[in-house]
C-alpha positions in Angstrom: 0.0 0.0 0.0 3.0 2.3 0.4 5.6 3.5 -2.1 9.1 2.2 -1.7 12.1 4.3 -0.4 13.0 5.3 -4.0 9.7 7.1 -4.5 10.0 10.8 -5.6 10.0 13.5 -2.9 6.5 14.6 -4.1 4.9 11.3 -3.1 2.4 11.5 -0.3 4.0 10.3 3.0 2.3 7.3 4.6 0.5 7.8 7.9 0.8 5.3 10.7 -2.1 3.1 11.7 -4.5 3.8 14.5 -3.7 1.7 17.6 -7.0 -0.3 17.2 -5.9 -1.5 13.8 -2.4 -2.3 14.9 -3.8 -4.5 17.7 -6.3 -6.2 15.3 -3.5 -7.2 12.9 -1.1 -8.4 15.7 -3.9 -10.4 17.3 -4.8 -12.0 14.0 -1.3 -13.5 13.8 -1.3 -17.2 14.7 -0.2 -18.3 18.1 2.8 -20.6 18.7 2.5 -23.6 20.9 6.2 -23.4 21.7 5.8 -20.1 23.4 3.1 -21.5 25.6 5.3 -24.3 26.9 9.0 -23.5 26.1 9.4 -27.3 26.1 8.3 -27.8 29.7 8.9 -31.5 30.0 12.6 -31.3 29.1 13.0 -28.0 31.0 11.8 -29.5 34.2 13.9 -32.6 33.8 17.2 -30.7 33.2 16.5 -28.5 36.3 16.3 -31.5 38.6 19.5 -32.5 40.4 18.2 -36.1 40.4 18.0 -36.4 36.6 20.2 -38.9 34.8 21.8 -38.3 31.4 19.9 -41.4 30.2 16.5 -39.8 31.2 17.3 -36.5 29.5 18.5 -38.4 26.4 15.3 -40.3 26.2 13.2 -37.1 26.2 15.4 -35.6 23.5 15.1 -38.7 21.3 11.4 -38.0 20.9 12.2 -34.8 19.1 14.1 -35.5 15.8 14.8 -31.8 15.3 16.2 -31.3 18.8 18.3 -34.5 18.4 19.8 -33.3 15.1 20.6 -29.8 16.5 22.2 -31.3 19.7 24.4 -33.7 17.7 25.4 -30.9 15.3 26.4 -28.6 18.2 28.4 -31.2 20.0 30.3 -32.1 16.8 31.0 -28.4 15.9 34.4 -26.9 16.1 33.3 -25.2 19.4 33.8 -28.5 21.2 36.8 -29.6 19.2 36.3 -33.3 19.9 38.7 -35.8 18.3 36.0 -38.3 17.4 32.5 -37.8 16.1 29.6 -38.2 18.6 26.5 -40.0 17.3 25.0 -41.0 20.6 22.4 -38.7 22.2 23.4 -39.7 25.7 27.1 -39.0 25.0 26.1 -35.6 23.5 24.1 -34.8 26.7 27.2 -35.5 28.7 29.5 -33.3 26.6 27.0 -30.4 26.3 26.0 -30.1 30.0 22.6 -29.1 31.4 22.8 -25.4 30.7 23.3 -25.8 27.0 20.7 -28.6 26.8 18.2 -26.1 28.4 19.2 -23.4 25.8 18.7 -25.9 22.9 15.4 -27.1 24.3 14.1 -23.6 24.5 15.5 -22.4 21.1 14.6 -25.3 18.9 10.8 -25.4 19.0 10.5 -21.6 19.0 12.8 -21.2 16.0 11.0 -23.9 14.1 7.6 -22.6 14.7 8.6 -19.0 13.9 10.1 -20.3 10.6 6.8 -21.9 9.7 5.0 -18.7 10.6 7.4 -16.7 8.5 6.8 -19.0 5.5 3.1 -18.1 5.8 3.9 -14.4 5.3 4.0 -12.4 2.1 7.6 -11.3 2.8 10.7 -13.4 2.3 12.9 -12.6 5.2 16.6 -13.8 5.4 15.6 -16.5 8.0 19.1 -17.8 8.9 20.5 -14.2 9.5 17.5 -13.3 11.6 17.9 -16.3 13.9 21.7 -16.2 14.0 21.2 -12.8 15.4 18.5 -13.9 17.9 20.5 -16.8 19.2 23.7 -14.7 19.4 21.8 -12.0 21.3 20.4 -14.7 23.7 23.9 -16.0 24.4 25.4 -12.6 25.0 22.5 -11.3 27.0 23.1 -14.2 29.4 26.8 -13.5 29.5 26.3 -9.7 30.0 23.9 -10.3 33.0 26.3 -12.9 34.4 28.9 -10.1 34.6 26.7 -8.2 37.0 25.6 -8.8 40.6 22.0 -9.4 39.4 20.9 -12.9 40.5 18.7 -14.9 38.1 17.5 -18.4 39.0 15.7 -19.3 35.7 16.3 -18.9 32.0 14.7 -15.4 31.6 18.2 -14.0 30.7 18.4 -16.3 27.7 14.8 -16.1 26.6 14.6 -12.3 26.5 17.6 -12.3 24.0 16.1 -15.1 22.0 12.7 -13.4 21.6 13.7 -9.8 21.3 13.1 -9.7 17.5 9.9 -11.8 17.4 8.1 -8.6 16.4 9.9 -8.6 13.1 8.3 -11.9 12.1 5.0 -10.6 13.3 5.5 -7.6 11.1 6.1 -9.8 8.1 2.7 -11.4 8.8 0.7 -8.3 9.9 2.4 -5.5 8.0 4.0 -6.9 4.8 3.8 -3.8 2.7 5.4 -1.7 5.3 8.1 -4.3 5.9 9.0 -4.2 2.2 9.5 -0.5 2.5 11.6 -0.8 5.6 13.9 -3.4 4.0 14.9 -0.7 1.5 15.7 1.9 4.2 19.2 2.6 5.7 19.8 3.7 9.2 22.9 4.9 11.2 21.9 2.8 14.3 19.1 0.5 15.5 17.2 3.3 17.3 16.9 5.2 14.0 15.5 2.1 12.4 12.9 1.8 15.1 11.9 5.4 14.4 11.3 4.4 10.7 9.1 1.5 11.9 7.0 3.9 14.1 6.8 6.3 11.2 5.3 3.7 8.8 3.3 1.5 11.2 2.8 3.5 14.4 4.6 0.9 16.6 8.2 -0.4 16.4 9.1 -4.1 16.4 9.7 -4.1 20.2 6.2 -2.9 20.8 4.8 -5.4 18.3 6.7 -8.3 19.7 5.7 -7.4 23.3 2.0 -7.4 22.4 2.5 -10.8 20.6 4.2 -12.3 23.7 1.6 -10.8 26.0 -1.1 -12.8 24.1 1.0 -15.9 24.8 1.0 -15.0 28.5 4.7 -15.0 28.9 6.2 -13.4 32.1 6.1 -9.7 32.6 9.9 -9.6 32.7 10.1 -11.0 29.2 7.3 -8.8 27.8 8.7 -5.6 29.3 12.3 -6.4 28.2 11.3 -7.0 24.6 9.1 -3.9 24.6 11.9 -1.6 25.8 15.0 -3.3 24.4 15.8 -0.4 22.1 15.2 2.2 24.8 15.9 0.6 28.2 16.0 3.9 30.1 12.2 4.2 29.5 11.4 0.8 30.9 9.2 1.2 34.1 10.5 -2.2 35.4 13.0 -4.9 34.6 15.5 -2.4 33.1 18.5 -4.7 33.5 16.9 -7.2 31.1 16.1 -4.5 28.6 19.6 -3.0 29.0 21.3 -6.3 28.5 19.5 -6.9 25.2 20.4 -3.5 23.9 24.0 -4.0 24.6 24.0 -7.6 23.3 22.2 -6.5 20.1 24.9 -3.9 19.3 27.8 -6.3 20.2 26.3 -9.0 17.9 26.0 -6.5 15.0 29.6 -5.4 15.6 30.6 -9.1 15.2 29.0 -9.1 11.8 25.8 -11.0 12.7 23.1 -8.6 11.4 19.5 -8.3 12.5 18.2 -9.9 9.4 16.7 -7.3 7.1 17.7 -3.9 8.3 20.4 -1.9 6.6 22.3 -0.4 9.5 25.8 1.1 9.3 28.7 -1.0 10.7 29.0 -0.7 14.5 32.3 0.7 15.7 34.3 -0.9 18.5 33.2 0.2 22.0 30.1 2.0 20.6 28.1 0.0 23.2 29.9 1.9 26.0 27.8 4.9 25.1 24.5 3.2 25.3 22.0 3.9 28.1 21.9 0.1 28.6 25.6 0.0 29.4 25.2 2.7 32.0 22.2 1.0 33.5 24.2 -2.3 33.8 27.6 -1.1 34.9 27.4 2.6 35.8 30.5 4.6 35.3 33.7 3.2 33.7 35.0 1.6 36.9 36.1 -1.9 37.9 32.8 -3.6 37.1 32.7 -2.1 33.7 36.3 -3.3 33.0 35.4 -6.8 34.1 32.4 -6.8 31.9 34.4 -5.7 28.9 36.9 -8.6 29.4 34.1 -11.1 29.7 32.3 -9.8 26.7 35.5 -9.8 24.5 35.9 -13.5 25.4 32.3 -14.3 24.5 32.6 -12.5 21.1 35.6 -14.7 20.3 33.7 -17.9 20.9 30.5 -16.8 19.3 31.1 -17.9 15.6 32.0 -21.4 16.7 29.0 -21.7 18.9 26.7 -20.5 16.1 28.1 -23.1 13.7 26.8 -25.8 16.0 23.4 -24.2 16.6 22.2 -23.3 13.1 
């Protein structure tokens, strides 16, 4: 319904939708079963101190896709094993419970979102989009781990994994606008969010938060996704939103783009200027220095970890 970014200057500028229409379109987007459960059966099993590798392996064997991803990851260069692992139970042993949990959360969500994206009228670069989402999940967890903030569940991973779900919803609910956006260029992610609000009325953070709200996810996840591009405005759970903002920029700096946006290359240390960095670490003191060292190590390992996941 809109002209593309090469339209002449005399073209009538599009006006954003009314909130009622935005909500109607988002609510018409199909729900995902994976977001309701986040693979509950396996999640509960790997959290139990009494669980055996054989029990965990048995649950994984029931899911061919999860089995394939687990074996691919354990045989990636990240683990550097001298012989190939073809046994699920051995793979569980090598991976460890934390990474099993991460795989069990990511696999069903990514697969269902891929199916949802196939039902849209816009062909998104699927692998780039989910490389970015998984990378952001990994780094969000690492960033929060470098603070004194205590987290006793997987919220730190999930907020990073789901922060861009609004982009897939946009492809389903606002395909014409998304095509226009795919032709735009921005200096930084916040500017691209401004383009989204200009065309649609909401940015992908707002759209994703509404979609996750319909799935009855926790308030922490919904709020973090809603404000991940502007964590200083978050009324609650600012640390989660801040960690996503920093992780997103770090991932872009490493060369893993957000999927369809054309955003200028991110310079080294640009994340130190973010509101999110200040929220997380304050002034450039000892905590900030430790965080920078931990993040540099994570960025070095990221390509090998992704090779196993996707």
